[in-house]
C-alpha positions as CSV (number, residue, x, y, z in Angstrom):
1,M,88.1,102.1,112.4
2,I,89.4,101.7,109.4
3,S,90.4,98.5,107.9
4,I,92.9,97.3,105.9
5,I,92.8,94.4,104.7
6,Y,96.4,92.5,103.6
7,S,98.5,89.4,103.8
8,D,102.2,88.6,103.5
9,E,100.9,85.7,100.6
10,F,100.5,89.1,98.6
11,L,104.3,89.0,98.3
12,N,105.0,85.7,96.5
13,H,103.5,87.2,93.2
14,D,107.5,87.8,91.9
15,T,107.7,89.9,88.9
16,G,111.4,89.4,89.0
17,S,114.4,91.4,89.3
18,F,114.1,95.4,88.9
19,H,110.4,95.2,88.1
20,P,108.8,98.4,89.1
21,E,105.6,96.4,90.5
22,R,107.7,94.9,93.3
23,P,106.8,93.3,96.8
24,E,108.8,96.0,98.3
25,R,105.8,98.3,97.5
26,L,103.9,96.5,100.3
27,T,106.3,96.2,102.6
28,A,106.5,100.1,102.2
29,I,103.2,100.6,102.6
30,V,102.7,98.2,105.9
31,S,105.6,100.0,107.8
32,A,104.1,103.4,107.2
33,L,100.9,102.5,108.3
34,K,102.3,101.0,111.2
35,S,104.1,104.2,112.2
36,A,101.7,106.2,112.0
37,S,100.6,108.4,115.0
38,W,96.9,106.7,114.4
39,T,97.8,103.4,113.8
40,Q,95.7,102.7,116.5
41,Q,92.6,103.4,114.4
42,L,93.4,100.9,112.2
43,Q,92.1,97.0,112.0
44,W,94.1,94.7,110.2
45,Q,92.6,91.7,108.4
46,K,93.9,88.8,106.2
47,P,91.8,88.1,103.9
48,T,89.4,85.3,103.4
49,P,91.0,82.3,101.7
50,V,89.8,81.6,98.1
51,E,88.6,77.9,98.9
52,F,85.9,79.3,101.6
53,R,84.8,82.0,99.1
54,D,82.3,80.2,96.5
55,E,81.7,83.2,95.0
56,V,85.3,84.4,93.9
57,M,85.7,82.3,91.0
58,G,81.9,82.3,89.5
59,L,82.7,86.4,89.5
60,I,86.1,86.3,88.0
61,E,84.0,84.1,85.2
62,E,81.7,87.0,85.2
63,V,84.0,89.8,84.1
64,H,86.9,87.6,82.2
65,S,86.6,84.9,80.2
66,S,87.0,81.3,81.3
67,D,90.3,80.9,78.5
68,Y,91.9,83.7,80.1
69,L,91.3,82.4,83.2
70,Q,92.8,79.0,82.7
71,H,95.7,80.6,80.9
72,I,96.9,82.1,84.3
73,K,96.5,79.1,85.8
74,H,98.4,77.0,83.3
75,L,101.4,79.5,83.3
76,S,101.7,79.9,87.0
77,A,101.7,75.6,87.1
78,K,104.2,75.3,84.5
79,G,106.0,77.9,86.8
80,G,105.3,81.3,84.9
81,G,105.7,82.9,81.8
82,M,104.7,86.9,80.2
83,L,101.0,87.8,79.4
84,D,102.7,90.4,77.8
85,G,106.1,92.8,77.6
86,D,105.9,94.2,81.2
87,T,103.2,91.3,82.8
88,P,104.9,88.5,84.2
89,V,103.3,85.8,86.4
90,S,105.2,83.6,88.3
91,K,104.7,80.3,90.1
92,Y,102.2,82.0,92.9
93,S,100.8,84.4,90.6
94,Y,96.9,82.4,90.0
95,D,96.9,81.8,93.8
96,V,98.1,85.3,94.9
97,A,95.8,87.0,92.2
98,T,92.5,85.1,93.3
99,L,93.3,85.9,96.8
100,A,93.6,89.5,96.1
101,V,89.8,89.3,94.6
102,S,89.0,87.5,97.6
103,A,90.7,90.5,99.3
104,W,88.2,93.1,97.7
105,L,85.3,91.4,98.6
106,D,86.4,91.4,102.0
107,G,86.5,94.9,101.9
108,I,83.3,95.4,100.3
109,D,82.1,93.3,102.9
110,R,83.4,95.3,105.7
111,T,82.8,98.4,104.2
112,L,79.0,97.9,104.1
113,A,78.3,96.0,107.2
114,T,80.6,99.2,109.2
115,G,80.1,102.0,107.2
116,N,83.8,102.5,107.9
117,P,86.6,102.9,105.0
118,S,88.8,100.2,104.3
119,F,91.8,99.8,102.2
120,I,92.7,97.1,100.0
121,L,96.4,96.4,100.5
122,A,97.2,94.1,97.5
123,R,98.7,92.7,94.3
124,P,98.6,92.5,91.6
125,P,96.9,95.3,90.5
126,G,93.8,95.0,88.0
127,H,92.8,98.1,86.5
128,H,94.0,97.2,83.3
129,A,93.1,93.9,83.3
130,C,90.2,93.0,80.3
131,K,88.3,90.5,79.5
132,N,90.7,88.0,77.7
133,H,94.0,89.5,78.5
134,G,96.1,90.8,81.4
135,M,98.0,93.7,80.5
136,G,100.2,96.8,82.3
137,F,101.0,94.2,85.8
138,C,97.6,93.5,85.6
139,L,96.1,89.9,86.0
140,F,92.1,90.2,87.5
141,S,90.3,93.4,87.5
142,N,89.8,93.5,90.8
143,A,87.6,96.7,91.0
144,A,85.1,96.0,88.3
145,I,84.9,92.6,90.3
146,A,84.3,94.2,93.7
147,A,81.6,96.5,91.9
148,Y,79.7,93.3,90.4
149,Y,80.1,91.9,93.9
150,A,78.6,95.2,95.5
151,L,75.7,94.9,93.5
152,Q,74.3,91.9,94.8
153,E,73.6,93.5,97.9
154,K,69.9,94.3,97.8
155,A,70.8,98.1,99.5
156,I,73.4,99.0,96.7
157,N,71.8,100.2,93.6
158,R,74.7,101.6,92.3
159,V,78.1,101.8,92.4
160,A,81.1,104.3,91.0
161,I,84.3,103.5,90.4
162,L,86.8,106.6,91.2
163,D,90.1,105.5,89.2
164,W,93.0,108.4,90.3
165,D,96.0,106.3,89.2
166,V,98.3,108.5,86.8
167,H,97.2,105.8,83.8
168,H,93.4,105.0,82.2
169,G,91.7,102.1,83.6
170,N,91.0,100.5,80.3
171,G,90.2,97.2,81.7
172,T,88.0,98.3,84.2
173,Q,85.9,100.9,81.9
174,E,85.8,97.8,79.0
175,R,83.8,95.3,82.2
176,V,81.7,98.0,83.2
177,E,80.6,100.8,80.5
178,N,77.8,98.8,79.2
179,N,76.5,98.4,83.2
180,S,73.8,101.2,84.2
181,R,74.4,100.3,87.1
182,I,77.9,101.2,87.7
183,A,80.0,104.2,87.0
184,Y,83.3,104.7,86.0
185,C,85.5,108.1,86.3
186,S,88.9,108.2,85.6
187,L,91.7,111.0,86.2
188,H,95.0,110.2,84.3
189,Q,97.8,111.6,82.4
190,S,97.2,112.0,78.0
191,P,99.6,111.2,76.5
192,C,100.3,107.8,78.1
193,Y,99.8,104.2,78.8
194,P,97.9,102.6,77.6
195,G,96.6,105.0,75.0
196,T,92.8,105.0,75.8
197,G,90.4,107.5,78.2
198,T,89.8,109.8,75.8
199,R,86.9,112.4,76.7
200,Q,84.8,111.0,73.9
201,E,84.5,107.8,75.6
202,R,80.9,107.9,77.4
203,G,79.7,104.6,78.0
204,L,76.8,102.8,76.8
205,H,74.6,105.2,79.4
206,H,77.0,108.0,79.7
207,N,78.1,106.3,82.8
208,V,81.5,107.2,82.0
209,L,83.3,110.3,82.7
210,N,87.4,110.4,81.7
211,I,89.6,113.3,82.3
212,P,92.8,113.5,80.7
213,L,95.6,115.6,81.9
214,S,98.5,117.3,80.5
215,P,102.2,115.9,81.7
216,G,103.1,117.9,84.3
217,S,99.8,118.6,85.9
218,N,100.0,119.6,89.7
219,V,97.5,120.0,92.0
220,S,95.9,123.1,91.4
221,V,95.0,121.3,88.0
222,Y,93.7,118.3,89.9
223,K,91.7,120.3,92.0
224,S,89.6,122.3,89.1
225,A,89.0,118.6,87.9
226,F,87.6,117.2,91.2
227,I,85.4,120.6,92.0
228,G,84.4,121.2,88.2
229,E,83.7,117.4,87.0
230,V,84.5,114.7,89.1
231,L,82.3,115.5,92.3
232,P,79.2,116.8,89.8
233,F,79.4,113.4,88.1
234,L,79.4,111.0,91.0
235,Q,76.8,113.9,92.9
236,G,74.5,113.3,89.6
237,F,75.0,109.6,89.7
238,K,74.3,109.1,93.4
239,P,76.0,105.8,94.2
240,D,75.7,103.9,97.0
241,L,79.2,102.7,97.4
242,L,82.5,104.7,95.9
243,I,85.4,102.3,95.3
244,V,88.6,104.0,94.3
245,S,90.9,102.4,92.0
246,A,93.9,104.1,94.4
247,G,97.1,104.6,92.3
248,Y,99.7,107.0,93.1
249,D,102.1,106.9,90.2
250,A,100.7,110.8,89.5
251,T,103.2,111.8,92.4
252,A,106.4,113.7,91.0
253,A,108.6,111.4,92.4
254,D,106.9,108.1,90.2
255,M,109.3,107.2,87.4
256,L,106.4,106.1,85.4
257,A,104.7,109.0,84.6
258,T,105.5,112.9,84.1
259,M,103.0,114.8,86.8
260,N,103.3,117.0,89.8
261,L,100.9,115.6,92.8
262,Q,103.0,115.5,96.1
263,P,101.8,113.1,98.7
264,E,99.7,115.2,100.9
265,D,97.8,116.1,97.7
266,Y,95.6,112.5,97.7
267,G,94.5,113.8,101.4
268,L,93.2,116.5,99.9
269,F,91.0,114.2,97.5
270,T,90.2,112.1,100.2
271,E,88.1,115.5,101.7
272,Y,86.8,115.7,98.3
273,I,85.0,112.5,97.9
274,R,83.4,111.8,101.4
275,T,81.6,115.0,100.7
276,L,79.7,112.1,98.6
277,G,78.5,110.8,101.9
278,C,78.7,107.3,100.4
279,P,80.4,104.2,102.1
280,I,84.1,104.6,100.4
281,L,86.5,101.5,99.7
282,F,90.4,101.7,98.4
283,G,92.1,99.7,96.6
284,L,95.7,99.7,96.0
285,E,96.3,100.2,92.2
286,G,99.8,101.9,91.1
287,G,102.7,104.1,92.8
288,Y,106.1,103.0,92.2
289,D,108.4,105.1,94.1
290,L,108.3,103.5,97.4
291,D,108.8,106.9,99.7
292,A,106.0,108.7,97.7
293,L,104.0,105.3,97.8
294,S,103.8,104.7,101.3
295,A,103.5,108.5,102.0
296,S,100.5,109.0,99.6
297,V,98.3,106.0,101.4
298,V,98.9,107.5,104.7
299,A,97.9,110.9,103.7
300,T,94.9,109.0,102.2
301,L,93.8,107.6,105.4
302,E,94.6,110.3,107.7
303,V,91.9,112.5,106.8
304,F,89.4,109.8,108.5
305,T,91.8,109.6,111.5
306,R,90.5,113.5,111.7
307,S,86.5,113.0,112.9
């Protein structure tokens, strides 16, 4: 069974009219998954309420500053505001973002308990969120927080994060690059927002691999990158758990970048990472064309239904 961690509460993060990171992203994915021929292999689970997870706030403060956490809380309490030109905070954003963190922790729990994959169907996304500020639609660094949480388990010595969002996860890298027990690998369009993620950024322990790809790259370029760099890097690290920052904005249909992937290509990426032989947690990051986004998530998970 594949666990899907989802709640309608994630729709309450109000980004305003015409913002690409909108609630419809989740409803489109939910509809596609429930329409899949293998939908009976999905186990839907609501995230644990934050008040029943004492570790949520402590983990957020391990990755982000207390001042930043309080800033988000204050903005929500006064009805909303902007972190930067494209990152809104609404009345319910603080509650939704902390619940999203809890969902990622639930995914860790489910994946480690069962050995089966989990997909965190939550928003807001997180891979651009830095220690002291949010940006790029992101509030809290969900993948980094989940990695630190997983490392609390005695059986987990190393966690790898694979970020296949079209944008470099500058926030995730910032929060994990000095930890020898976490590896971070990103494939991303370059040049593109946020302008980080060069090959020279290797991490304190050579635990970072950035693979900048030219605009217009298609699946053949990604195949070469996976076979020649991604898999050798992750195999060498020998993770006990793989967290995938699953962004789907590298599709040809997406309006925020200029890559040329098709939804079915993400199934191939899933087949590649399954060869690592460790449990896998997927968490939603970007992806803004609703049809391509939902089809890409279906392609990602369908691989697990064939065996």
